DRENPA-3360 file (N, C-alpha, C; in nm, 2 decimals, always signed):
BEGIN
1 = MELYDVMR = +3.35/-3.30/+0.22/+3.30/-3.32/+0.38/+3.23/-3.46/+0.41 ~ +3.27/-3.48/+0.52/+3.18/-3.60/+0.56/+3.06/-3.56/+0.58 ~ +2.94/-3.69/+0.58/+2.79/-3.71/+0.51/+2.74/-3.65/+0.62 ~ +2.78/-3.71/+0.76/+2.68/-3.64/+0.87/+2.72/-3.53/+0.93 ~ +2.84/-3.47/+0.86/+2.88/-3.32/+0.88/+2.82/-3.21/+0.82 ~ +2.77/-3.27/+0.67/+2.68/-3.21/+0.57/+2.57/-3.22/+0.62 ~ +2.49/-3.29/+0.73/+2.36/-3.30/+0.70/+2.33/-3.21/+0.87 ~ +2.44/-3.23/+0.93/+2.43/-3.13/+1.06/+2.46/-2.98/+1.04;
9 = TTSAVREF = +2.51/-2.94/+0.91/+2.55/-2.81/+0.88/+2.48/-2.73/+0.77 ~ +2.35/-2.80/+0.70/+2.29/-2.77/+0.60/+2.20/-2.69/+0.65 ~ +2.18/-2.58/+0.66/+2.09/-2.46/+0.74/+2.02/-2.41/+0.63 ~ +1.92/-2.32/+0.65/+1.85/-2.25/+0.58/+1.91/-2.12/+0.51 ~ +1.97/-2.09/+0.39/+2.05/-1.98/+0.37/+1.95/-1.91/+0.33 ~ +1.97/-1.79/+0.36/+1.89/-1.66/+0.27/+1.97/-1.53/+0.24 ~ +2.09/-1.55/+0.32/+2.19/-1.38/+0.29/+2.27/-1.49/+0.18 ~ +2.31/-1.38/+0.10/+2.41/-1.42/-0.02/+2.54/-1.33/-0.04;
17 = TGDPLPDD = +2.65/-1.41/-0.08/+2.74/-1.31/-0.10/+2.75/-1.22/-0.23 ~ +2.67/-1.26/-0.34/+2.65/-1.17/-0.46/+2.78/-1.28/-0.54 ~ +2.85/-1.39/-0.50/+2.92/-1.43/-0.56/+2.90/-1.53/-0.66 ~ +2.92/-1.56/-0.80/+2.84/-1.61/-0.88/+2.87/-1.79/-0.86 ~ +2.75/-1.83/-0.93/+2.72/-2.00/-0.88/+2.73/-2.04/-1.04 ~ +2.88/-2.09/-1.07/+2.92/-2.11/-1.19/+2.79/-2.26/-1.23 ~ +2.81/-2.28/-1.37/+2.74/-2.37/-1.41/+2.78/-2.49/-1.41 ~ +2.91/-2.53/-1.39/+3.02/-2.62/-1.35/+2.97/-2.68/-1.22;
25 = VLGRILDN = +2.96/-2.59/-1.12/+2.93/-2.63/-1.04/+2.80/-2.66/-0.98 ~ +2.70/-2.58/-1.05/+2.57/-2.58/-1.02/+2.53/-2.75/-1.08 ~ +2.60/-2.76/-1.22/+2.60/-2.89/-1.25/+2.62/-2.99/-1.18 ~ +2.74/-2.98/-1.12/+2.77/-3.10/-1.02/+2.70/-3.14/-0.92 ~ +2.63/-2.99/-0.86/+2.55/-3.01/-0.76/+2.40/-3.08/-0.80 ~ +2.36/-3.05/-0.92/+2.23/-3.12/-0.99/+2.27/-3.28/-1.03 ~ +2.39/-3.32/-1.07/+2.44/-3.46/-1.13/+2.42/-3.54/-0.99 ~ +2.47/-3.50/-0.90/+2.48/-3.58/-0.76/+2.35/-3.56/-0.68;
33 = ARFAPSGG = +2.25/-3.45/-0.69/+2.14/-3.46/-0.61/+2.01/-3.56/-0.70 ~ +2.03/-3.57/-0.88/+1.94/-3.63/-0.92/+1.92/-3.81/-0.89 ~ +2.00/-3.85/-0.78/+2.03/-4.01/-0.70/+1.90/-4.00/-0.61 ~ +1.83/-3.88/-0.58/+1.75/-3.89/-0.46/+1.61/-4.00/-0.53 ~ +1.57/-4.04/-0.43/+1.43/-4.14/-0.49/+1.33/-4.08/-0.54 ~ +1.26/-4.13/-0.60/+1.09/-4.10/-0.62/+0.97/-4.22/-0.64 ~ +0.87/-4.19/-0.61/+0.79/-4.32/-0.62/+0.78/-4.37/-0.73 ~ +0.77/-4.52/-0.70/+0.82/-4.61/-0.84/+0.92/-4.55/-0.95;
41 = NRQGAHLV = +1.03/-4.49/-0.90/+1.16/-4.46/-0.99/+1.11/-4.35/-1.10 ~ +1.00/-4.28/-1.09/+0.97/-4.26/-1.19/+1.02/-4.12/-1.24 ~ +1.07/-4.05/-1.14/+1.15/-3.93/-1.16/+1.06/-3.80/-1.22 ~ +0.96/-3.77/-1.17/+0.86/-3.67/-1.24/+0.92/-3.52/-1.24 ~ +1.02/-3.50/-1.16/+1.07/-3.38/-1.13/+1.09/-3.28/-1.28 ~ +1.10/-3.18/-1.28/+1.14/-3.08/-1.36/+1.19/-2.94/-1.30 ~ +1.31/-2.92/-1.33/+1.37/-2.80/-1.26/+1.40/-2.70/-1.39 ~ +1.36/-2.58/-1.36/+1.40/-2.44/-1.46/+1.49/-2.38/-1.35;
49 = VVRDPATR = +1.62/-2.34/-1.40/+1.72/-2.27/-1.37/+1.68/-2.14/-1.43 ~ +1.70/-2.06/-1.31/+1.66/-1.89/-1.36/+1.76/-1.79/-1.29 ~ +1.80/-1.73/-1.41/+1.93/-1.64/-1.39/+1.88/-1.47/-1.43 ~ +1.78/-1.47/-1.50/+1.70/-1.36/-1.58/+1.68/-1.26/-1.43 ~ +1.75/-1.14/-1.43/+1.70/-1.06/-1.33/+1.58/-1.00/-1.31 ~ +1.52/-1.00/-1.47/+1.37/-0.96/-1.45/+1.28/-1.10/-1.45 ~ +1.30/-1.22/-1.44/+1.23/-1.35/-1.44/+1.21/-1.31/-1.30 ~ +1.34/-1.31/-1.21/+1.37/-1.32/-1.08/+1.26/-1.18/-0.99;
57 = EALAELNK = +1.26/-1.08/-1.06/+1.19/-0.94/-1.01/+1.03/-1.03/-0.99 ~ +1.00/-1.09/-1.09/+0.85/-1.13/-1.11/+0.84/-1.25/-1.01 ~ +0.94/-1.31/-1.01/+0.92/-1.43/-0.89/+0.89/-1.36/-0.76 ~ +0.97/-1.27/-0.73/+0.96/-1.23/-0.59/+0.84/-1.16/-0.58 ~ +0.80/-1.07/-0.67/+0.64/-1.03/-0.62/+0.56/-1.10/-0.62 ~ +0.58/-1.25/-0.68/+0.47/-1.38/-0.64/+0.48/-1.39/-0.52 ~ +0.58/-1.39/-0.46/+0.61/-1.45/-0.29/+0.52/-1.34/-0.21 ~ +0.49/-1.22/-0.25/+0.45/-1.14/-0.17/+0.27/-1.15/-0.12;
65 = PAVRRYMA = +0.17/-1.20/-0.21/+0.07/-1.24/-0.13/+0.07/-1.31/+0.00 ~ +0.14/-1.45/-0.04/+0.18/-1.56/+0.08/+0.22/-1.51/+0.20 ~ +0.32/-1.41/+0.14/+0.37/-1.36/+0.28/+0.32/-1.29/+0.35 ~ +0.21/-1.19/+0.29/+0.13/-1.13/+0.35/+0.05/-1.17/+0.45 ~ -0.02/-1.31/+0.41/-0.12/-1.36/+0.47/-0.03/-1.47/+0.62 ~ +0.11/-1.50/+0.59/+0.19/-1.54/+0.65/+0.23/-1.45/+0.78 ~ +0.28/-1.35/+0.77/+0.29/-1.22/+0.84/+0.18/-1.19/+0.96 ~ +0.07/-1.16/+0.88/-0.07/-1.15/+0.94/-0.08/-1.24/+1.03;
73 = QKKAGESP = -0.10/-1.37/+1.01/-0.12/-1.47/+1.09/-0.02/-1.51/+1.20 ~ +0.12/-1.48/+1.22/+0.18/-1.49/+1.28/+0.19/-1.35/+1.37 ~ +0.13/-1.25/+1.34/+0.11/-1.13/+1.43/-0.01/-1.14/+1.53 ~ -0.06/-1.24/+1.45/-0.22/-1.30/+1.55/-0.18/-1.39/+1.61 ~ -0.05/-1.47/+1.64/-0.07/-1.56/+1.71/-0.09/-1.70/+1.67 ~ -0.12/-1.72/+1.55/-0.16/-1.82/+1.48/-0.03/-1.88/+1.43 ~ -0.07/-2.00/+1.35/+0.04/-2.08/+1.28/+0.02/-2.07/+1.13 ~ +0.11/-2.00/+1.08/+0.08/-1.93/+0.96/+0.03/-2.08/+0.87;
81 = WNPLAAPG = -0.08/-2.05/+0.78/-0.10/-2.14/+0.67/-0.13/-2.27/+0.69 ~ -0.15/-2.28/+0.84/-0.21/-2.43/+0.86/-0.32/-2.47/+0.78 ~ -0.33/-2.59/+0.76/-0.47/-2.64/+0.71/-0.56/-2.64/+0.78 ~ -0.60/-2.67/+0.89/-0.67/-2.70/+1.02/-0.77/-2.59/+1.04 ~ -0.76/-2.45/+1.02/-0.82/-2.34/+1.09/-0.82/-2.23/+0.96 ~ -0.89/-2.15/+0.91/-0.86/-2.07/+0.83/-0.84/-1.93/+0.93 ~ -0.79/-1.85/+0.83/-0.71/-1.73/+0.90/-0.79/-1.64/+0.98 ~ -0.73/-1.57/+1.11/-0.78/-1.53/+1.20/-0.82/-1.40/+1.13;
89 = PSAEEIAA = -0.72/-1.29/+1.07/-0.71/-1.20/+1.01/-0.78/-1.19/+0.89 ~ -0.84/-1.07/+0.86/-0.94/-1.04/+0.79/-0.86/-1.02/+0.65 ~ -0.95/-1.03/+0.53/-0.88/-1.02/+0.42/-0.81/-0.88/+0.41 ~ -0.90/-0.80/+0.45/-0.83/-0.65/+0.45/-0.67/-0.62/+0.53 ~ -0.70/-0.72/+0.66/-0.57/-0.70/+0.72/-0.45/-0.79/+0.65 ~ -0.48/-0.88/+0.59/-0.39/-0.95/+0.52/-0.29/-0.85/+0.38 ~ -0.40/-0.80/+0.35/-0.36/-0.69/+0.21/-0.29/-0.60/+0.26 ~ -0.30/-0.55/+0.40/-0.26/-0.43/+0.43/-0.11/-0.45/+0.51;
97 = TGVPDSFV = -0.08/-0.57/+0.52/+0.04/-0.61/+0.62/+0.17/-0.62/+0.52 ~ +0.27/-0.56/+0.56/+0.39/-0.54/+0.52/+0.48/-0.66/+0.45 ~ +0.58/-0.68/+0.39/+0.62/-0.78/+0.37/+0.80/-0.73/+0.34 ~ +0.86/-0.80/+0.46/+0.99/-0.83/+0.51/+1.07/-0.86/+0.40 ~ +1.17/-0.75/+0.36/+1.28/-0.79/+0.27/+1.33/-0.94/+0.25 ~ +1.36/-1.01/+0.39/+1.41/-1.13/+0.38/+1.33/-1.27/+0.32 ~ +1.20/-1.23/+0.30/+1.10/-1.29/+0.19/+1.10/-1.30/+0.05 ~ +1.20/-1.18/+0.00/+1.20/-1.16/-0.12/+1.34/-1.13/-0.19;
105 = QPVLTAGA = +1.44/-1.09/-0.10/+1.56/-1.07/-0.12/+1.63/-1.23/-0.18 ~ +1.61/-1.34/-0.11/+1.69/-1.43/-0.15/+1.69/-1.47/-0.29 ~ +1.58/-1.47/-0.34/+1.54/-1.46/-0.48/+1.61/-1.37/-0.59 ~ +1.65/-1.22/-0.51/+1.68/-1.15/-0.62/+1.83/-1.16/-0.65 ~ +1.89/-1.20/-0.48/+2.04/-1.22/-0.48/+2.14/-1.34/-0.47 ~ +2.03/-1.45/-0.48/+2.10/-1.57/-0.53/+2.18/-1.59/-0.65 ~ +2.28/-1.67/-0.61/+2.36/-1.71/-0.78/+2.28/-1.75/-0.84 ~ +2.18/-1.83/-0.83/+2.09/-1.89/-0.92/+1.97/-1.86/-0.85;
113 = VLVVCVDL = +1.85/-1.94/-0.93/+1.70/-1.96/-0.85/+1.67/-2.11/-0.96 ~ +1.63/-2.16/-0.89/+1.59/-2.32/-0.90/+1.41/-2.35/-0.86 ~ +1.33/-2.35/-1.00/+1.21/-2.35/-0.97/+1.16/-2.48/-1.00 ~ +1.14/-2.55/-0.88/+1.10/-2.72/-0.89/+0.96/-2.74/-0.87 ~ +0.94/-2.82/-1.03/+0.81/-2.88/-1.06/+0.81/-3.01/-1.05 ~ +0.70/-3.08/-1.05/+0.68/-3.24/-1.05/+0.54/-3.27/-1.11 ~ +0.54/-3.36/-1.21/+0.44/-3.41/-1.32/+0.36/-3.46/-1.20 ~ +0.23/-3.40/-1.20/+0.13/-3.50/-1.11/+0.12/-3.66/-1.20;
121 = GVVAAIDQ = +0.11/-3.63/-1.32/+0.06/-3.76/-1.37/+0.16/-3.90/-1.35 ~ +0.27/-3.88/-1.26/+0.35/-3.96/-1.24/+0.37/-3.98/-1.09 ~ +0.31/-3.89/-1.01/+0.34/-3.92/-0.84/+0.22/-4.01/-0.82 ~ +0.24/-4.08/-0.70/+0.15/-4.17/-0.64/+0.11/-4.11/-0.54 ~ -0.03/-4.05/-0.55/-0.12/-3.97/-0.40/-0.18/-4.02/-0.38 ~ -0.12/-4.12/-0.26/-0.20/-4.24/-0.24/-0.30/-4.15/-0.10 ~ -0.31/-4.05/-0.05/-0.36/-3.97/+0.03/-0.49/-3.88/-0.05 ~ -0.48/-3.90/-0.16/-0.58/-3.79/-0.24/-0.71/-3.78/-0.16;
129 = DLDRVGLV = -0.78/-3.91/-0.14/-0.93/-3.93/-0.09/-0.94/-3.92/+0.07 ~ -0.83/-3.89/+0.12/-0.86/-3.86/+0.28/-0.90/-3.71/+0.30 ~ -0.97/-3.71/+0.41/-1.05/-3.58/+0.42/-0.95/-3.47/+0.51 ~ -0.80/-3.47/+0.40/-0.70/-3.38/+0.45/-0.66/-3.31/+0.36 ~ -0.53/-3.21/+0.39/-0.47/-3.18/+0.27/-0.37/-3.29/+0.23 ~ -0.33/-3.30/+0.09/-0.24/-3.39/+0.07/-0.09/-3.36/+0.06 ~ -0.02/-3.51/+0.09/+0.10/-3.46/+0.12/+0.21/-3.59/+0.09 ~ +0.18/-3.68/+0.06/+0.22/-3.79/+0.00/+0.30/-3.77/-0.11;
137 = SGASVYPL = +0.23/-3.68/-0.21/+0.32/-3.69/-0.34/+0.45/-3.62/-0.31 ~ +0.45/-3.54/-0.23/+0.58/-3.46/-0.22/+0.69/-3.55/-0.19 ~ +0.68/-3.70/-0.15/+0.79/-3.75/-0.15/+0.86/-3.83/-0.28 ~ +0.79/-3.78/-0.38/+0.82/-3.78/-0.52/+0.90/-3.68/-0.57 ~ +0.97/-3.58/-0.50/+1.01/-3.47/-0.53/+1.11/-3.37/-0.39 ~ +1.08/-3.37/-0.29/+1.15/-3.30/-0.22/+1.26/-3.37/-0.17 ~ +1.26/-3.52/-0.18/+1.41/-3.57/-0.14/+1.52/-3.49/-0.24 ~ +1.48/-3.46/-0.41/+1.55/-3.44/-0.45/+1.59/-3.31/-0.43;
145 = VWNILLAA = +1.49/-3.21/-0.38/+1.52/-3.09/-0.32/+1.61/-3.10/-0.21 ~ +1.61/-3.17/-0.13/+1.68/-3.15/-0.01/+1.84/-3.22/-0.04 ~ +1.84/-3.32/-0.16/+1.96/-3.35/-0.22/+2.01/-3.24/-0.26 ~ +1.95/-3.16/-0.33/+2.05/-3.04/-0.40/+2.10/-2.95/-0.30 ~ +2.04/-2.93/-0.19/+2.08/-2.83/-0.06/+2.20/-2.91/-0.01 ~ +2.19/-3.03/+0.00/+2.30/-3.16/+0.08/+2.42/-3.09/+0.00 ~ +2.40/-3.17/-0.17/+2.54/-3.12/-0.25/+2.56/-2.97/-0.23 ~ +2.46/-2.89/-0.26/+2.53/-2.73/-0.22/+2.62/-2.71/-0.13;
153 = RNEGFGGT = +2.59/-2.74/+0.00/+2.65/-2.72/+0.13/+2.81/-2.79/+0.12 ~ +2.81/-2.94/+0.05/+2.93/-2.98/+0.02/+3.03/-2.90/-0.10 ~ +2.94/-2.80/-0.17/+3.03/-2.72/-0.24/+3.07/-2.63/-0.23 ~ +3.03/-2.55/-0.05/+3.04/-2.42/-0.01/+2.95/-2.35/-0.03 ~ +2.83/-2.40/-0.08/+2.72/-2.30/-0.10/+2.60/-2.35/-0.03 ~ +2.50/-2.29/-0.04/+2.36/-2.32/+0.02/+2.24/-2.26/+0.00 ~ +2.12/-2.26/+0.04/+2.02/-2.23/-0.01/+1.91/-2.26/+0.10 ~ +1.79/-2.21/+0.05/+1.67/-2.27/+0.12/+1.55/-2.33/+0.05;
161 = ITTMAVAE = +1.43/-2.37/+0.11/+1.35/-2.43/+0.03/+1.24/-2.33/+0.06 ~ +1.22/-2.27/-0.03/+1.07/-2.15/-0.02/+0.93/-2.21/-0.11 ~ +0.85/-2.18/-0.06/+0.73/-2.22/-0.11/+0.64/-2.11/-0.15 ~ +0.65/-2.00/-0.08/+0.53/-1.92/-0.09/+0.49/-1.87/-0.25 ~ +0.57/-1.87/-0.35/+0.53/-1.87/-0.48/+0.40/-1.95/-0.50 ~ +0.39/-2.09/-0.40/+0.29/-2.16/-0.48/+0.16/-2.14/-0.47 ~ +0.16/-2.02/-0.36/-0.01/-1.99/-0.38/-0.05/-1.90/-0.47 ~ +0.05/-1.88/-0.58/+0.01/-1.80/-0.70/+0.08/-1.90/-0.84;
169 = EPAVKALL = +0.04/-2.05/-0.81/+0.09/-2.11/-0.88/+0.07/-2.07/-1.04 ~ -0.09/-2.04/-1.08/-0.10/-2.02/-1.21/-0.01/-1.91/-1.27 ~ +0.00/-1.79/-1.21/+0.12/-1.70/-1.27/+0.23/-1.75/-1.30 ~ +0.28/-1.81/-1.17/+0.40/-1.86/-1.19/+0.44/-1.99/-1.32 ~ +0.32/-2.05/-1.35/+0.31/-2.13/-1.46/+0.34/-2.07/-1.60 ~ +0.24/-1.96/-1.60/+0.21/-1.85/-1.70/+0.36/-1.80/-1.73 ~ +0.42/-1.74/-1.62/+0.57/-1.67/-1.63/+0.71/-1.77/-1.71 ~ +0.69/-1.89/-1.66/+0.79/-1.99/-1.67/+0.74/-2.10/-1.79;
177 = GIPDRFAL = +0.63/-2.06/-1.88/+0.55/-2.20/-1.96/+0.56/-2.32/-1.89 ~ +0.54/-2.32/-1.78/+0.50/-2.49/-1.71/+0.37/-2.53/-1.75 ~ +0.39/-2.64/-1.77/+0.25/-2.75/-1.82/+0.17/-2.75/-1.76 ~ +0.02/-2.76/-1.76/-0.10/-2.78/-1.63/-0.08/-2.89/-1.58 ~ +0.00/-2.98/-1.64/+0.03/-3.14/-1.57/+0.12/-3.12/-1.47 ~ +0.18/-3.00/-1.47/+0.30/-2.99/-1.34/+0.28/-2.94/-1.26 ~ +0.29/-2.95/-1.14/+0.24/-2.89/-0.99/+0.34/-2.81/-0.98 ~ +0.40/-2.69/-0.90/+0.50/-2.57/-0.85/+0.54/-2.68/-0.70;
185 = AAVVPLGR = +0.64/-2.70/-0.68/+0.68/-2.78/-0.58/+0.77/-2.68/-0.44 ~ +0.82/-2.63/-0.51/+0.93/-2.49/-0.46/+1.00/-2.41/-0.57 ~ +1.05/-2.32/-0.45/+1.15/-2.23/-0.57/+1.26/-2.21/-0.45 ~ +1.39/-2.26/-0.48/+1.53/-2.28/-0.42/+1.62/-2.19/-0.46 ~ +1.61/-2.07/-0.40/+1.78/-1.96/-0.43/+1.88/-2.03/-0.39 ~ +2.00/-2.05/-0.46/+2.13/-2.10/-0.43/+2.27/-1.98/-0.45 ~ +2.34/-1.99/-0.33/+2.40/-1.89/-0.34/+2.57/-1.91/-0.27 ~ +2.64/-1.84/-0.24/+2.76/-1.82/-0.16/+2.70/-1.77/-0.05;
193 = PVKQLTKL = +2.69/-1.81/+0.11/+2.67/-1.77/+0.20/+2.73/-1.69/+0.28 ~ +2.65/-1.55/+0.31/+2.74/-1.46/+0.36/+2.79/-1.53/+0.49 ~ +2.73/-1.60/+0.58/+2.79/-1.66/+0.70/+2.70/-1.81/+0.70 ~ +2.80/-1.89/+0.72/+2.76/-2.07/+0.71/+2.79/-2.09/+0.87 ~ +2.65/-2.11/+0.89/+2.61/-2.19/+1.05/+2.69/-2.32/+1.03 ~ +2.74/-2.35/+1.16/+2.80/-2.49/+1.18/+2.77/-2.56/+1.33 ~ +2.67/-2.45/+1.37/+2.56/-2.54/+1.50/+2.38/-2.51/+1.46 ~ +2.34/-2.57/+1.46/+2.17/-2.57/+1.42/+2.11/-2.61/+1.54;
201 = SRQEVGEF = +2.00/-2.53/+1.58/+1.91/-2.57/+1.66/+1.81/-2.69/+1.62 ~ +1.80/-2.78/+1.70/+1.70/-2.91/+1.66/+1.67/-2.98/+1.78 ~ +1.53/-3.05/+1.75/+1.48/-3.11/+1.90/+1.59/-3.23/+1.89 ~ +1.58/-3.29/+2.00/+1.66/-3.44/+2.02/+1.58/-3.52/+2.01 ~ +1.63/-3.63/+1.97/+1.57/-3.71/+1.90/+1.44/-3.77/+2.00 ~ +1.48/-3.81/+2.12/+1.36/-3.86/+2.22/+1.23/-3.75/+2.23 ~ +1.25/-3.64/+2.17/+1.11/-3.55/+2.19/+1.01/-3.56/+2.06 ~ +1.08/-3.66/+1.95/+0.95/-3.63/+1.86/+0.96/-3.79/+1.79;
209 = VTRERFDG = +1.02/-3.88/+1.90/+1.04/-4.04/+1.82/+0.99/-4.11/+1.94 ~ +0.94/-4.18/+1.96/+0.83/-4.29/+2.05/+0.84/-4.44/+1.97 ~ +0.84/-4.52/+2.10/+0.84/-4.63/+2.06/+0.71/-4.71/+2.04 ~ +0.71/-4.80/+1.95/+0.57/-4.90/+1.90/+0.43/-4.79/+1.89 ~ +0.41/-4.69/+1.97/+0.28/-4.59/+1.94/+0.31/-4.46/+1.95 ~ +0.20/-4.37/+1.89/+0.25/-4.21/+1.90/+0.26/-4.16/+2.03 ~ +0.20/-4.24/+2.14/+0.19/-4.19/+2.28/+0.25/-4.30/+2.35 ~ +0.35/-4.39/+2.26/+0.47/-4.47/+2.33/+0.57/-4.38/+2.42;
217 = EAF = +0.69/-4.46/+2.47/+0.79/-4.40/+2.56/+0.86/-4.38/+2.45 ~ +0.96/-4.26/+2.48/+1.07/-4.15/+2.40/+1.15/-4.27/+2.36 ~ +1.22/-4.29/+2.22/+1.35/-4.36/+2.20/+1.44/-4.28/+2.24;
% end
């Protein structure tokens, strides 16, 4: 596929056919994705390929606490998990909220699940002393994750970046034997899409790009 076609048609895939994702195809995806940039080219990412059904069941269960808060906040008209305000729903309301299958099924039905970690000892967290949630260290791992999804699209497969399990990071680390110095960045289910979207809905460039200043004229 042409690069721009891949970029314009790589959607968040959550429904899979059940077709296998062979090791040779996954290997080709990862072999090309590994050329993503990272801070200082230190390449601190580590991926765990999970195929075992029992482990995937456990990962799916670990999604649920964060999903409950997500759904409760969404129902309350809030932007879920935003770092600027505590959730309005009570802990009891969150605990009583149901978990839609769409948040757990991808981990169970994908051809393979990638658990993406990054070594905190080699990322440059330039924003670590600011009075807000940290974001910058993600630059050393998320380009790799996006490259994986682009490469998967090129191979006729797809997936999505999921982060609900990150809220239960200690349990995920214990499940997979992840060392303390590593942070959990994402869980990425990959498989053959039930439906491949070819037209995605996104903002026009002028809606989020301005000249010279944040309040400058639209580009």
